[in-house]
VOGU-3710 file (C-alpha; in Angstrom, 3 decimals, decimal comma):
1> xxxxxxxxxx> 27,270/89,080/-118,523  27,412/86,535/-115,906  24,669/83,795/-116,520  22,858/82,213/-113,612  21,667/78,260/-113,722  18,185/78,522/-113,174  16,925/75,809/-110,505  20,771/74,623/-109,556  21,801/75,966/-106,024  25,118/77,154/-105,736
11> xxxxxxxxxx> 25,193/76,586/-102,023  26,724/73,088/-100,651  26,660/70,952/-97,461  24,452/68,299/-96,071  21,107/67,427/-96,620  18,464/66,469/-93,577  18,382/62,907/-94,820  22,563/62,708/-94,410  22,103/64,222/-90,628  19,510/61,177/-89,762
21> xxxxxxxxxx> 20,973/58,254/-91,039  24,653/59,518/-89,233  22,613/60,204/-86,217  21,257/56,326/-87,293  25,111/55,230/-87,330  25,126/56,916/-83,795  22,561/55,901/-81,777  23,784/52,317/-83,144  27,342/52,547/-82,206  25,887/53,742/-79,042
31> xxxxxxxxxx> 23,509/51,632/-78,312  26,326/48,866/-78,565  28,658/50,508/-76,332  25,969/50,367/-73,826  25,151/46,337/-74,190  28,730/45,617/-74,439  29,044/48,157/-70,696  26,213/46,290/-69,199  26,763/42,667/-70,030  30,186/43,535/-68,498
41> xxxxxxxxxx> 28,700/44,608/-65,211  26,886/41,678/-65,105  30,225/38,860/-66,143  30,938/40,871/-62,776  28,246/40,846/-60,516  27,457/36,668/-61,641  31,432/36,544/-60,669  31,013/37,795/-57,154  27,710/35,634/-56,382  29,785/32,608/-58,018
51> xxxxxxxxxx> 32,423/32,957/-55,462  29,909/33,495/-52,463  27,949/30,323/-54,151  30,903/28,819/-53,886  32,076/29,499/-50,357  28,904/28,902/-48,879  29,567/25,816/-50,089  32,833/24,867/-49,448  32,067/26,231/-45,825  28,904/23,354/-45,414
61> xxxxxxxxxx> 31,460/21,215/-46,451  33,582/21,615/-44,267  31,245/21,646/-41,232  30,029/17,948/-42,597  33,498/16,821/-42,302  34,173/18,237/-39,342  31,006/17,162/-37,687  32,452/13,658/-38,921  35,086/13,425/-36,961  33,295/14,690/-33,345
71> xxxxxxxxxx> 32,810/12,719/-30,560  30,911/9,736/-31,853  28,014/10,243/-28,665  27,379/13,135/-30,398  27,360/13,114/-34,326  29,883/10,979/-35,848  30,213/9,265/-38,595  26,248/7,768/-38,068  25,186/11,732/-37,906  26,777/11,835/-41,484
81> xxxxxxxxxx> 22,920/11,864/-44,104  20,140/13,493/-44,755  17,130/13,531/-41,989  15,756/10,175/-42,032  18,826/8,532/-43,436  20,905/6,136/-41,315  18,876/3,879/-39,613  20,688/2,383/-36,114  21,147/-1,319/-36,538  19,598/-2,064/-33,062
91> xxxxxxxxxx> 16,535/0,127/-32,871  16,264/1,203/-36,449  16,351/4,566/-35,776  17,156/6,921/-38,383  20,621/8,882/-37,718  21,600/11,180/-40,034  21,021/15,754/-39,097  21,412/17,341/-42,340  18,128/19,012/-43,845  17,743/17,228/-47,230
101> xxxxxxxxxx> 15,459/19,346/-50,083  16,817/23,348/-51,072  17,054/25,232/-48,045  17,874/28,871/-47,399  21,648/29,589/-46,408  21,351/31,032/-42,427  24,149/33,160/-40,687  24,564/30,779/-38,276  25,397/26,820/-37,371  23,180/27,251/-34,433
111> xxxxxxxxxx> 23,745/25,521/-30,677  24,680/22,227/-32,286  27,546/24,299/-34,049  26,950/22,109/-37,435  26,080/23,751/-40,480  23,013/22,703/-42,996  20,764/21,422/-39,580  17,753/22,081/-38,227  18,939/24,050/-35,514  20,411/26,565/-38,138
121> xxxxxxxxxx> 19,844/30,499/-36,916  20,170/33,909/-38,419  19,117/36,382/-41,199  18,940/34,590/-44,089  21,715/35,350/-47,002  19,074/36,532/-49,134  19,453/35,077/-53,031  21,252/32,001/-52,165  19,759/28,542/-51,318  21,832/25,384/-50,490
131> xxxxxxxxxx> 20,631/21,734/-50,871  23,079/18,703/-48,991  22,630/14,897/-50,400  24,629/12,438/-48,971  24,020/8,828/-50,732  25,301/6,065/-48,789  28,197/4,272/-51,878  28,410/0,234/-52,279  32,120/-0,308/-51,270  32,979/-3,606/-53,086
141> xxxxxxxxxx> 36,083/-5,086/-51,050  33,666/-4,759/-48,063  30,106/-4,906/-49,608  26,896/-3,692/-47,375  23,371/-3,966/-47,433  23,154/-1,438/-50,341  25,782/-3,224/-52,453  24,207/-5,009/-56,170  25,357/-8,739/-54,301  24,555/-7,371/-50,244
151> xxxxxxxxxx> 26,965/-8,126/-47,660  27,720/-7,850/-44,091  29,633/-5,188/-43,267  28,478/-1,341/-42,410  28,270/1,776/-45,188  31,413/2,934/-45,044  31,224/5,300/-48,005  29,184/8,004/-48,924  29,045/10,594/-50,833  28,453/14,166/-50,642
161> xxxxxxxxxx> 27,160/16,907/-52,714  26,331/20,440/-51,463  24,649/22,849/-54,224  24,021/26,003/-53,857  21,327/28,050/-56,242  22,032/31,104/-56,351  20,411/34,162/-59,553  22,836/36,261/-61,540  20,126/39,017/-63,359  17,048/36,653/-63,545
171> xxxxxxxxxx> 19,103/33,259/-65,047  19,710/30,879/-61,751  22,874/28,986/-61,797  24,121/26,986/-59,273  28,115/25,846/-57,789  27,624/22,359/-56,820  31,056/21,036/-54,403  31,108/16,987/-54,144  33,510/14,683/-51,901  33,252/11,023/-51,037
181> xxxxxxxx> 33,548/10,375/-46,840  34,845/7,461/-45,744  34,925/5,670/-42,193  37,786/3,098/-42,339  40,722/3,848/-39,495  44,178/4,586/-40,866  46,456/1,937/-40,216  49,785/1,976/-39,253
//
């Protein structure tokens, strides 16, 4: 005769708690995977925007350099400055043509064919703003009025900073290109 164990079940399997713990672990794994995937997409998008920002800054810098090399009666060295700067030594009138502060990046350089000036036109490149800062520098070999020990020479060195701001998600980022321009003639 068989004896029956009272109160004990002979069926084996997973309990409801075992299934719930397994589901929680599975969901944590899925959420980790989705988080890594979204971070990768955001990183990729950020790199694309960074490349665009560098291109915008480099294009503005090239335009500034080209303006320096153009006909001095139209632009030339004296135009390389922010609006209101580069006072003419005789008339005292400002000669700088590049707009100060952060401005919308637009599609066209306008009639003067120089990027970063007041006449830029076209559709705005949404999400990007550009700032051009041009600062006179002291040349210790030929001191000008801006040097610690003022000299008699005209300013012939300027630092140019082009900064482009953009957003990756909700984080603001910047790309800056800096160079020094001079107005010295090369001699043989």
